[in-house]
C-alpha positions in Angstrom: 125.8 87.9 134.5 128.8 87.8 133.4 132.3 89.9 134.0 135.8 89.2 133.4 139.0 89.9 135.6 141.8 91.9 135.0 143.9 88.8 133.8 141.4 88.7 130.8 141.6 92.7 130.2 145.1 92.6 129.7 145.2 89.7 127.4 142.8 91.6 124.8 144.5 94.7 125.7 147.9 92.6 124.6 145.8 91.2 121.6 145.0 94.5 120.2 148.2 96.0 120.4 149.6 92.9 118.4 147.0 93.3 115.8 148.4 96.7 115.0 152.2 95.9 115.7 151.8 92.9 113.1 151.7 95.2 110.5 154.5 97.2 109.3 155.1 100.4 109.3 154.8 101.0 105.6 151.3 99.4 105.4 150.2 101.5 108.0 151.5 104.5 106.8 151.1 108.0 107.5 147.7 109.4 106.5 148.1 112.7 104.0 147.5 116.0 105.2 143.5 115.8 104.5 143.1 112.7 106.9 145.7 114.1 109.3 144.8 115.2 113.3 143.1 118.3 114.2 145.8 120.7 116.2 148.8 118.9 114.1 148.7 120.7 111.0 145.1 121.0 109.7 142.7 123.7 109.4 139.8 122.2 110.2 139.2 121.0 113.4 135.0 120.3 113.2 134.2 123.6 114.7 132.4 126.4 113.6 131.2 129.9 115.2 128.7 129.4 117.9 125.3 128.7 116.2 122.5 131.4 117.2 120.9 130.0 120.1 123.2 127.8 121.2 125.1 131.5 122.8 126.0 130.7 126.8 127.9 133.3 129.2 131.2 133.2 128.1 132.3 135.5 131.0 130.8 133.4 133.6 132.5 130.2 132.1 136.0 132.1 132.5 135.4 133.2 135.8 134.5 129.6 136.8 137.6 128.3 134.9 139.9 130.5 136.9 138.0 129.3 140.2 138.4 125.6 139.5 141.6 125.5 137.8 143.2 127.8 140.1 144.6 130.2 137.2 146.1 133.3 137.8 143.9 135.6 135.8 140.5 135.2 134.4 141.4 133.9 131.1 140.5 135.1 127.5 138.3 131.9 125.6 138.1 131.3 122.2 134.9 129.6 121.7 134.0 127.4 118.8 130.8 124.7 118.6 131.9 121.3 117.2 129.4 121.1 114.4 129.3 117.0 114.4 126.9 115.4 116.5 123.2 115.7 117.1 122.6 115.6 120.7 124.4 117.7 123.6 126.0 120.9 122.2 129.9 120.6 122.7 132.4 123.4 122.4 136.0 123.7 122.1 137.7 126.8 124.8 141.0 127.7 123.7 143.0 130.2 125.3 147.0 130.5 126.5 147.9 127.0 127.7 144.2 125.9 128.0 142.5 123.6 125.2 139.3 122.1 126.6 136.3 120.7 125.6 132.6 121.8 127.1 129.9 119.3 126.7 126.4 120.9 128.0 122.8 120.1 128.0 120.9 122.0 125.2 118.6 124.8 126.3 115.0 124.7 127.1 112.0 121.6 127.9 114.1 118.6 127.7 112.6 115.2 127.7 112.9 113.2 130.9 116.2 111.6 131.6 117.5 113.0 128.4 121.0 114.4 127.9 122.6 113.3 130.8 125.8 115.2 131.0 126.2 114.2 134.7 126.3 109.9 133.9 128.6 111.0 131.1 131.2 112.4 133.0 130.8 109.8 135.8 131.3 107.1 133.7 134.2 108.3 131.4 136.2 109.3 134.4 135.5 105.3 136.0 136.2 104.1 132.4 139.8 106.3 131.9 140.9 105.0 134.9 140.1 101.8 134.1 142.5 101.8 131.1 139.5 102.2 128.6 140.6 105.1 126.2 138.6 108.2 126.7 139.7 112.1 126.9 141.0 113.1 130.7 137.9 114.3 132.6 138.8 117.8 134.0 135.4 118.6 136.0 132.0 118.7 136.3 129.6 121.4 137.0 126.0 120.6 138.1 125.6 124.3 139.1 123.2 126.1 136.4 123.8 129.5 137.6 127.3 129.2 136.1 125.4 128.3 132.4 122.2 127.7 131.8 122.7 124.2 132.5 124.9 121.5 133.7 128.1 120.8 131.9 131.3 118.9 132.0 135.2 119.6 131.1 137.7 117.5 129.5 140.8 117.8 127.4 140.4 118.3 124.1 142.0 115.0 122.3 144.8 115.5 119.0 143.3 113.1 116.7 141.3 112.4 114.0 137.6 111.8 113.8 136.3 109.7 110.8 132.9 111.3 109.6 132.4 109.4 107.0 132.6 105.4 107.5 134.0 104.7 104.1 137.4 106.3 105.2 138.2 108.0 101.8 141.5 109.0 101.0 143.0 106.1 103.2 144.2 102.7 101.6 142.3 99.2 101.8 145.0 97.9 104.5 144.5 100.6 106.6 140.9 101.1 106.4 141.0 97.2 107.8 143.0 98.3 110.4 141.2 100.6 111.4 137.9 98.8 112.1 139.9 95.9 113.5 141.2 98.7 116.1 137.5 99.7 116.6 136.3 96.3 117.2 139.1 95.9 119.7 138.6 98.4 121.8 134.8 97.8 122.2 136.0 94.4 123.4 138.1 96.1 126.0 135.1 98.3 127.1 132.7 95.5 127.7 135.7 93.5 129.2 135.5 96.0 131.8 135.1 94.5 135.3 131.9 97.5 136.1 131.8 96.0 139.9 135.6 96.8 140.6 135.6 100.8 138.6 132.4 101.6 141.3 129.9 101.0 138.2 127.7 99.0 139.9 124.7 101.2 140.1 125.1 102.8 136.8 122.0 100.8 135.8 120.0 97.7 135.9 121.3 93.8 135.4 119.0 92.0 133.2 115.7 93.3 131.0 118.2 95.6 129.2 116.7 95.8 125.4 113.2 95.6 127.5 113.8 98.4 129.3 115.4 100.4 126.4 112.6 99.7 124.1 110.1 100.9 126.7 112.2 103.8 127.3 112.5 104.9 123.4 108.7 104.4 122.7 108.2 106.8 125.6 110.6 109.1 124.0 109.2 108.4 120.7 106.0 109.3 121.8 106.9 112.4 123.3 108.5 114.0 120.4 105.9 112.5 118.2 104.9 114.8 115.3 103.1 112.6 113.2 102.1 108.5 112.7 105.0 106.9 110.8 103.2 103.4 110.3 107.0 101.3 110.5 107.4 102.6 114.3 103.8 102.0 114.9 105.1 98.0 113.9 108.1 98.2 115.6 106.2 99.6 118.8 104.1 96.5 118.8 107.0 93.6 117.7 110.1 94.2 119.6 108.3 93.6 123.1 107.4 90.3 122.2 110.9 88.9 120.8 113.2 90.1 123.1 116.5 88.1 123.4 116.8 85.9 126.7 120.0 85.3 128.8 121.8 87.9 127.8 125.3 89.0 129.0 125.6 92.4 131.1 128.8 94.9 130.3 129.3 98.4 130.4 127.4 100.1 127.2 128.9 102.9 124.8 125.0 103.3 123.3 126.4 104.8 120.6 129.4 103.1 119.5 130.2 104.0 115.9 133.4 105.2 113.8 132.7 108.9 114.1 132.7 109.1 117.4 136.1 107.3 118.1 139.6 109.6 117.6 142.3 107.8 116.1 145.5 108.5 116.6 147.0 110.5 113.3 149.9 108.3 112.4 148.4 104.5 113.0 145.2 102.7 114.0 145.1 103.0 117.4 141.8 104.4 119.2 142.9 107.2 121.5 139.2 108.2 122.6 135.7 107.0 122.7 133.2 109.8 122.7 129.7 110.8 123.4 128.7 108.7 125.9 125.2 110.4 126.7 123.6 106.6 125.9 125.7 104.8 128.3 124.7 102.3 131.0 124.8 98.6 131.9 123.7 96.4 129.2 123.6 94.2 126.5 127.1 94.3 124.8 125.6 93.0 121.2 123.4 96.5 121.4 126.9 98.4 120.5 127.9 95.7 118.0 124.7 96.2 116.2 125.3 100.1 116.2 128.5 99.8 114.9 126.9 97.8 111.8 124.3 100.3 111.4 126.5 102.2 108.6 126.7 99.0 106.5 123.0 99.2 105.9 122.4 102.8 105.3 123.5 104.9 102.2 126.0 107.1 101.8 124.0 110.0 100.8 121.4 110.0 103.5 121.0 113.4 105.7 122.9 113.6 109.0 123.6 109.5 108.9 126.6 108.3 106.5 126.1 105.0 105.5 128.1 101.9 103.3 125.5 100.7 101.3 126.3 101.0 98.1 130.1 100.7 98.6 132.6 97.3 97.4 133.5 97.1 101.0 136.1 94.2 99.8 137.6 96.5 97.7 137.8 99.1 100.4 139.5 97.2 102.9 135.9 97.2 105.0 135.1 94.6 106.7 131.2 93.1 106.4 128.9 93.2 109.4 128.9 90.0 109.7 132.7 89.6 109.4 132.5 93.0 111.9 130.6 90.0 114.2 132.7 87.1 114.0 135.8 89.6 115.1 134.2 90.6 118.1 132.9 87.2 119.0 136.1 85.7 118.6 137.9 88.7 120.7 135.0 88.2 123.6 135.3 84.3 123.4 131.8 83.2 122.5 129.7 82.5 118.9 128.4 84.8 117.2 124.4 85.8 118.0 121.9 83.5 116.1 119.1 86.5 116.5 121.4 89.2 114.8 118.6 90.5 112.9 116.7 91.4 116.4 119.7 93.6 117.7 119.7 95.4 113.8 116.0 96.3 114.3 116.2 97.4 117.9 119.2 99.5 117.1 117.6 101.4 114.1 114.3 101.8 116.4 116.4 103.6 118.9 118.3 105.4 116.0 114.8 106.7 114.6 113.2 107.7 117.9 116.8 109.8 118.6 116.0 111.5 115.1 112.5 112.1 116.0 113.9 113.7 119.5 116.1 115.8 117.3 113.3 116.7 114.5 111.2 118.1 117.4 113.9 120.2 119.0 114.7 122.0 115.6 111.2 122.5 115.5 111.4 124.2 118.5 114.7 126.2 117.9 116.8 123.9 120.2 118.6 121.4 118.4 122.2 121.5 118.9 123.3 120.7 115.1 122.5 123.0 112.4 121.4 119.7 110.3 118.7 118.7 113.0 115.5 119.6 110.6 116.5 117.1 108.0 116.3 114.3 110.5 112.2 114.3 110.2 112.8 113.0 106.6 114.7 110.2 107.6 113.2 108.6 110.5 110.4 107.1 108.7 113.2 105.0 106.4 114.8 104.0 109.5 111.6 102.6 110.8 110.8 100.7 107.8 114.8 99.5 107.9 114.1 98.2 111.3 111.1 96.4 110.1 113.0 94.8 107.4 115.4 93.3 110.0 112.2 92.3 112.5 111.1 90.4 109.2 114.1 88.6 108.8 114.4 87.7 112.2 110.5 86.3 112.0 111.6 84.1 109.0 114.4 82.9 111.4 112.1 82.2 114.4 109.4 80.4 112.2 112.3 78.1 110.0 113.4 77.0 113.3 110.2 75.9 114.8 109.6 71.9 115.0 108.2 71.4 111.9 104.6 70.0 114.2 104.5 73.8 115.0 105.6 75.2 111.2 103.2 72.9 109.7 100.0 72.7 112.1 97.6 71.8 109.0 95.4 69.5 110.7 94.6 72.2 113.7 93.9 75.1 110.7 90.7 76.5 109.8 89.6 77.3 106.4 87.0 80.3 107.8 88.5 84.0 107.2 87.9 84.2 111.2 89.8 81.6 113.2 88.7 81.0 116.3 89.7 81.9 119.7 90.9 78.4 120.6 93.2 78.2 118.0 96.1 80.3 119.5 98.9 79.2 116.9 96.8 80.9 114.3 95.7 83.8 116.4 99.1 84.6 117.3 100.3 84.5 113.8 97.9 86.8 112.6 96.4 84.3 109.9 92.8 86.0 110.6 91.5 88.5 108.4 89.4 90.1 111.2 91.5 90.9 114.2 91.2 91.8 118.0 88.7 95.0 118.5 91.7 96.6 120.4 94.3 96.1 117.6 95.0 98.1 114.4 94.5 95.8 111.5 97.5 97.0 109.5 100.1 96.6 112.5 100.9 92.8 112.4 97.7 91.5 110.5 96.2 92.1 107.0 96.5 95.2 105.1 93.4 95.9 103.5 94.6 99.0 101.3 97.6 100.9 100.4 97.3 103.2 103.3 97.6 100.0 105.7 101.0 99.1 103.8 104.6 100.7 105.2 105.7 103.9 104.0 108.6 103.0 102.3 106.1 100.0 100.8 103.3 103.2 99.9 106.1 105.4 98.3 107.0 102.2 96.2 103.0 101.9 94.8 103.2 105.5 94.1 106.2 105.6 92.3 104.8 102.6 90.1 101.5 104.1 89.6 102.9 107.1 88.4 105.2 105.4 85.8 102.4 103.5 84.5 100.3 106.8 84.0 103.4 108.8 82.6 104.8 105.8 80.3 103.0 102.5 80.3 99.6 103.3 79.3 100.7 105.9 76.8 102.7 103.4 74.6 100.0 100.6 74.9 98.7 101.6 71.5 101.9 101.7 69.4 103.0 97.8 70.9 99.4 96.9 69.8 99.9 98.1 66.5 103.5 96.7 66.3 102.6 93.3 68.1 100.0 93.1 64.7 102.5 94.1 62.1 104.9 91.9 60.5 107.9 93.2 63.0 105.5 91.8 65.5 108.2 89.1 66.4 111.1 91.7 66.8 111.0 93.4 70.4 109.7 97.2 69.9 112.6 99.5 70.8 110.0 100.9 73.5 110.0 98.3 75.7 113.9 98.5 76.0 113.7 102.4 76.6 110.5 101.5 79.0 112.7 99.4 80.8 115.7 101.0 81.5 113.5 104.1 83.0 112.3 101.5 85.3 115.1 100.4 86.5 116.7 103.5 86.7 113.8 104.5 89.1 114.1 101.8 91.1 111.0 99.5 90.1 112.9 96.7 89.1 112.7 92.9 90.4 109.7 93.9 93.0 108.5 90.3 92.8 111.6 89.1 94.7 110.1 88.6 98.2 112.1 88.6 101.5 111.5 85.0 101.9 113.2 84.1 98.8 116.0 87.3 98.9 116.2 88.0 102.7 119.4 90.0 102.2 117.6 92.3 99.7 120.9 92.0 97.1 118.5 91.8 93.9 114.7 92.9 94.7 113.0 95.5 96.6 112.6 93.0 100.2 108.6 92.9 99.9 106.4 90.3 101.3 104.0 88.3 99.4 101.1 90.9 100.5 103.0 94.2 100.0 103.6 93.0 96.5 100.6 91.8 95.6 99.1 95.6 95.8 102.2 96.7 93.0 101.4 93.2 91.4 97.6 93.9 90.9 98.8 97.8 89.2 101.2 96.2 86.6 98.0 93.4 85.7 96.5 96.8 84.5 97.9 96.8 81.7 99.6 93.5 79.3 102.8 95.0 78.8 103.8 96.1 82.6 105.1 93.0 84.1 108.1 92.6 81.4 108.7 96.4 81.7 109.2 95.7 85.2 111.6 92.9 84.7 107.9 90.8 86.7 107.3 88.4 83.6 106.1 85.4 83.5 107.9 82.5 83.1 111.3 84.7 83.8 110.0 85.5 87.5 109.1 81.8 87.9 112.9 80.8 86.6 114.5 83.7 89.0 112.9 81.9 91.7 114.3 78.5 90.8 117.5 79.4 90.2 117.8 81.7 93.6 116.0 78.6 95.8 117.7 75.6 93.9 120.5 76.4 91.1 124.4 76.2 92.4 126.8 79.8 92.3 127.9 78.9 89.3 124.5 78.0 87.4 123.2 81.8 89.2 126.5 83.6 88.1 125.9 81.9 84.9 122.1 82.9 83.9 120.4 84.3 87.1 122.5 87.5 87.2 121.6 87.9 83.6 117.8 87.6 84.1 117.8 89.8 87.1 119.9 92.5 84.9 117.1 91.6 82.1 119.9 91.4 79.3 118.3 87.7 78.4 114.9 86.1 78.6 114.2 82.2 79.6 111.6 80.0 79.1 110.1 76.6 80.9 109.3 73.5 79.3 107.0 71.1 80.9 103.6 71.0 79.0 103.9 67.8 76.6 101.0 67.8 73.8 100.5 63.9 74.0 99.6 63.5 77.9 97.4 65.6 80.4 100.2 67.6 82.0 98.6 68.8 84.7 99.4 66.1 86.4 103.5 66.3 86.2 104.1 63.0 86.8 102.8 62.0 83.4 105.5 63.6 81.3 107.1 61.2 79.1 110.1 63.6 77.4 113.2 61.8 78.4 116.4 62.8 80.2 119.1 60.3 79.9 122.3 60.6 81.9 125.8 59.4 79.6 129.4 59.5 80.8 129.6 63.3 80.4 126.5 65.0 79.9 122.8 64.4 79.8 120.6 64.0 76.4 117.4 65.2 76.1 114.8 64.0 74.0 111.2 64.9 74.2 108.3 67.6 72.5 107.0 70.0 74.7 104.3 73.2 73.9 102.8 76.3 75.1 106.2 76.6 75.8 105.9 80.4 77.1 108.5 82.5 75.8 110.6 80.6 73.7 110.5 82.8 70.3 112.1 85.8 72.0 114.9 86.7 70.1 116.8 87.2 73.5 115.2 83.7 75.3 118.7 81.9 75.9 117.7 79.4 78.9 114.9 76.7 79.3 114.4 75.2 82.3 113.3 71.8 81.1 111.5 68.8 83.1 112.1 65.6 81.7 112.0 61.9 83.1 115.4 60.5 84.6 114.2 57.4 85.9 110.8 55.8 84.7 110.9 53.3 87.3 111.8 55.3 90.4 108.7 56.3 92.9 105.9 58.8 90.5 107.4 61.8 92.0 111.0 61.0 92.2 110.9 60.1 88.3 111.2 63.7 87.4 114.4 66.0 86.8 115.0 69.7 86.0 118.2 70.8 83.5 118.9 74.1 82.3 118.8 73.6 78.3 120.3 76.7 76.5 118.1 77.9 73.6 121.5 77.8 71.2 122.1 74.0 71.9 122.3 71.8 68.6 118.8 69.7 68.3 116.0 72.5 70.0 113.9 73.0 67.2 110.8 75.2 67.4 108.1 73.9 65.1 105.7 76.7 65.5 104.3 79.6 67.4 100.5 78.6 69.3 98.1 80.9 69.6 95.9 81.5 72.3 92.2 82.9 71.1 94.0 84.1 68.2 96.6 86.0 69.9 100.1 84.8 69.0 101.3 87.1 72.1 104.7 88.1 69.9 107.7 88.5 70.6 107.7 85.8 73.2 104.9 83.9 72.2 104.1 80.3 73.1 106.0 77.6 71.2 105.6 73.8 69.9 109.1 72.9 70.9 111.4 69.4 69.9 114.1 68.6 71.8 116.1 66.0 70.1 119.4 64.6 70.8 120.4 67.5 72.9 123.1 67.4 74.7 123.6 69.1 78.2 126.5 69.4 81.1 126.1 67.3 84.2 126.6 71.0 85.9 123.5 72.1 84.5 121.1 69.5 86.4 118.7 71.8 89.1 118.8 70.5 92.7 119.5 67.0 92.0 118.2 63.7 90.1 114.5 62.8 91.1 113.8 66.0 92.5 112.1 67.7 89.0 108.4 67.5 90.9 109.5 69.6 94.0 111.0 72.2 92.3 107.6 72.4 90.0 105.7 72.8 93.4 108.2 75.5 94.7 108.6 77.3 91.6 104.2 77.6 91.8 104.2 79.2 94.9 104.3 83.2 94.9 103.9 82.5 91.0 100.0 82.0 92.0 99.2 84.7 93.8 101.1 86.8 90.8 98.9 85.5 88.3 95.8 86.3 90.7 96.9 89.9 91.8 97.5 90.4 88.1 94.2 89.4 87.1 92.5 91.5 89.7 94.7 94.6 88.1 92.9 93.5 84.5 89.6 93.3 86.2 89.9 96.6 88.1 91.7 98.1 84.5 88.4 96.3 82.6 85.8 98.1 85.2 87.2 101.2 85.1 87.3 101.3 81.3 83.5 100.2 81.4 82.6 102.9 84.3 84.5 106.0 81.6 82.5 103.9 78.6 78.9 103.8 80.3 79.0 107.6 81.3 79.3 108.8 77.7 77.4 106.8 75.5 73.8 107.2 74.6 71.0 105.0 74.0 67.5 105.4 73.9 68.1 109.0 74.8 70.0 108.4 78.2 73.3 107.5 79.1 74.3 103.9 79.1 75.4 104.8 82.8 71.1 105.3 84.2 70.2 102.2 82.5 69.1 99.7 85.7 71.0 96.8 84.5 74.5 98.4 83.4 74.4 99.7 87.1 73.7 96.1 88.3 76.7 94.8 86.5 78.9 97.5 87.9 78.0 96.7 91.2 78.2 93.4 90.5 81.9 93.6 89.1 82.9 95.5 91.9 81.9 93.1 94.4 83.5 90.1 92.4 86.4 92.4 92.6 87.0 93.0 96.2 85.7 89.2 97.3 88.6 88.1 95.3 91.1 90.7 96.1 90.3 89.7 100.1 90.8 86.3 99.0 94.3 86.5 97.6 95.3 88.8 100.1 94.6 86.6 102.6 96.3 84.0 100.8 99.3 86.0 100.5 99.5 86.8 104.3 99.2 82.9 105.2 102.3 82.1 102.6 104.2 84.8 104.4 103.4 83.5 108.2 103.3 79.5 107.6 104.7 78.8 104.0 103.0 77.7 101.3 102.3 74.8 102.2 99.9 75.3 104.8 98.2 77.9 102.9 97.6 75.3 100.1 93.8 75.0 100.5 93.9 79.5 99.7 95.8 78.6 96.9 93.8 76.3 95.3 90.9 78.2 96.1 92.5 81.4 94.4 93.5 79.6 91.3 89.6 78.5 91.3 87.9 81.8 92.0 90.2 84.5 90.7 90.3 83.9 86.6 86.8 83.2 86.7 86.0 86.4 87.9 88.3 88.2 85.9 86.4 86.7 83.0 83.1 87.7 84.4 84.1 91.2 85.2 85.9 91.5 81.4 82.9 89.9 80.0 80.6 92.2 81.4 82.8 95.4 80.2 82.5 94.4 76.5 79.3 93.8 76.7 76.5 94.2 79.3 73.1 91.7 77.8 70.1 93.8 79.2 68.1 96.8 78.1 68.6 98.6 75.1 71.7 100.2 73.6 71.6 99.0 70.2 70.0 102.4 69.5 71.0 102.1 65.6 71.1 105.7 65.1 74.0 108.0 63.5 76.7 108.7 66.5 79.9 109.8 66.8 81.8 106.9 67.8 84.7 107.0 70.2 87.6 104.1 69.5 89.4 105.8 71.8 93.6 107.0 71.5 91.9 109.7 69.7 90.2 108.0 66.8 86.9 109.0 66.2 84.5 107.8 63.7 81.3 110.0 63.0 78.1 109.8 60.9 78.2 105.8 61.2 75.6 103.1 62.8 76.6 101.8 66.2 78.0 98.4 66.3 74.2 96.9 67.1 74.1 95.3 64.2 76.6 93.0 65.2 74.4 92.5 68.8 71.8 91.6 66.2 73.6 89.1 64.7 74.6 87.3 67.7 70.8 87.3 68.9 69.7 85.9 65.7 67.0 88.6 65.5 66.5 92.6 64.8 67.5 95.1 67.7 63.8 96.0 69.5 63.4 98.5 72.5 62.4 95.0 74.4 65.1 92.8 73.6 67.9 94.0 72.6 72.0 94.5 74.2 73.2 96.9 76.1 76.9 97.3 75.2 79.5 99.2 77.3 82.3 98.7 74.6 80.1 96.4 71.9 82.1 95.0 69.1 84.7 98.0 69.8 85.7 95.7 72.8 86.8 92.8 70.1 89.3 94.3 68.3 92.7 95.8 69.2 91.5 99.3 69.7 91.4 98.3 73.3 93.1 95.9 75.8 89.7 94.0 77.1 90.1 91.5 73.9 93.7 90.8 75.2 92.8 90.6 78.7 90.1 88.2 78.0 92.1 85.9 76.4 94.5 85.4 79.3 92.0 85.5 81.8 90.3 82.7 80.1 93.8 80.8 79.3 95.0 80.9 83.1 91.9 78.7 84.2 94.3 76.5 82.2 97.5 77.2 82.0 98.4 77.0 86.1 96.1 74.1 86.1 92.4 73.2 85.1 89.5 74.6 87.4 88.6 71.2 88.0 92.0 70.0 89.6 91.9 73.3 91.9 88.3 72.6 92.5 89.0 68.9 93.6 91.4 69.9 95.5 89.9 72.5 98.0 86.9 69.7 98.0 89.2 67.2 99.4 91.2 69.1 101.9 87.5 70.5 103.1 86.5 66.8 103.6 89.3 65.6 105.3 88.8 68.9 107.8 
């Protein structure tokens, strides 16, 4: 336990005063009428008439005041209720020569130990006598016969309360001073020797956070109105990640800008209000509470935030700067586990607001806006979980390599044996303990298991696909096959703008590579897998949401390995969708599945690199907006095999870059991006365009292929799911030999096989994503190889079944109405049975025929099946041939 001497307190107080006095009077400036203090020329003191249900016996209070304050007569009171605050009802009492604030417990049945106004009175009285700025205490009344609950009285402080943390209407200099004064006052509170002021029994020393988690879990359970997945995860996670060796001080419990009264003419805290949650505890919890506003949107009901504001322009310090200011004031280093404290504070806030919401349902809430609390509890829980995830990554990255990479001890089976405690504790098993919920800290198996925030995002994505993407497919397919196909269809640009406006943008950026969620949605690999599957159901969807390869892999490379200059020049424009990119590695003259085989040369000159080489299947290179290429070539052929290669950023406008031709895949050219055969001849690139360093190309290539492997596989599962859905719809409406195809036994068998294939593959991909999230790509290498071996082949089989189901008779050969989809129908014509006859080399008969789900129609561009099939087959080569992945799995299995 650490306490502070009187000398230390004096030094801190003097430091706080000097920080204010250093600034000249014209920098501080008088705040204008809008920002002046209540009681000094303003008409709005933050009060309103007492709300229904919040009234009390005013005559009884007047008699009490006459007796306690020894007034000559019973005062005639004017009573107004403060509209600010969500917990204890607070009132302003005015009479001749009297200006007081009354704070009482709310009416009705209350949760145990909640709304302890007696504690508030005690701590403010003690701290006031120690020099901490608090209102002057008048009296405490614990006699519930006077009013309906205990209450206390304090003097009204004339000053200004900032309800908006962005401090509108003030200069940047004054805003900075305000926040510095708030931090200095917090240092002053935490420096008080609580033994010296009689507060040694105000709370227990040690394990403050643990007790708080337990308390707020109980409070949350007592006021729970519905199950909130984010809260369930936090209730399990927080107790297992409690900080150790904490300092004990007086803590406020809800230290925010809007709980401070400032001098109306200078940046000085006159009083700290709302001590209801105060106790002895970990002072860093107060610092985290102060910084909560930095992570909340400014339009959030009840609690205003700063997220989205340009803090530097406003003069408001960032949360990290506040932590540094506080740490310097207290004379210690900044905390490493800062994200834990933010997770805890948002969990506590969610628990508090859940109680507020429950009281609003029962008509006992002290604030008129309390009914809105229930809408944001889940949002706060999800925000808390984001910080918990960041803290988890920090802990994992700090582990010794032996623990972070337990490759030799891990198993390959879905169920991990109990003896493997490391894997079991990290939730690597699909099967969980019988006492656990599989969605709490384990593997989510369906959308309902995802955090509510992710479920909402998934629902919005599905709605966007239904409303915008699927209806556009026919036009986009027609455009691709027209003379204008190599020009981007304007519809894609429109859809991208709509997706960006709806927040469905850069969803692929996981928390691992974008932990502050500056550019993406902050999903885990597992969470993104569910969204990626939905996008895989249309060939056009990934680009609409800026989640299409090769841009996704290239953006990840720039985020992981790019310099700040490279990011500013290329990454930000890619993230905005303003430009496209390509990745040049594969070469026609060598087996490029082994990246060490590449022969393209990167020669370093005095002021640049000179590139010579030929690349092909360079996807996206033909797009008119493709402006940057990540090029892999050899910089030192004499170095060790995996140190010979480097990667460069090559502007496509560079002299010497020449596209020879577009390459087709099963007849599909995939305009407007396409797949190019490209020559780089004497291309000169600035030295500053080198990525990571000379000889680091193979390392970058391996890092680039991590998350992208799951992306490809989840998109393929989406493609297979779409094919199965189209197949089911088709066989229900097609007749052959007098009955629907859906009633044919062999068709049913293929539908069942497709469903089983998809489910098995999805589970393997989700397990792989889970491993990548928890132990990293290197440890997940066996599963990554397995999904590349399994999923493309699975998708190929499922799509093939949708095109043509080879069993009993569907080549009826009669005149039928042929539904080509998209509203196109042909009547009185023969079915495509003749094509089935031709493929089988014999005429169709009842005993040996072809039962078609889509038949020849599935081979045309009238449906997406042919396009989906070509991609499934191509991906058995594009990310390394099947044989490479099979060999990798076999070698790892034999070493196990």
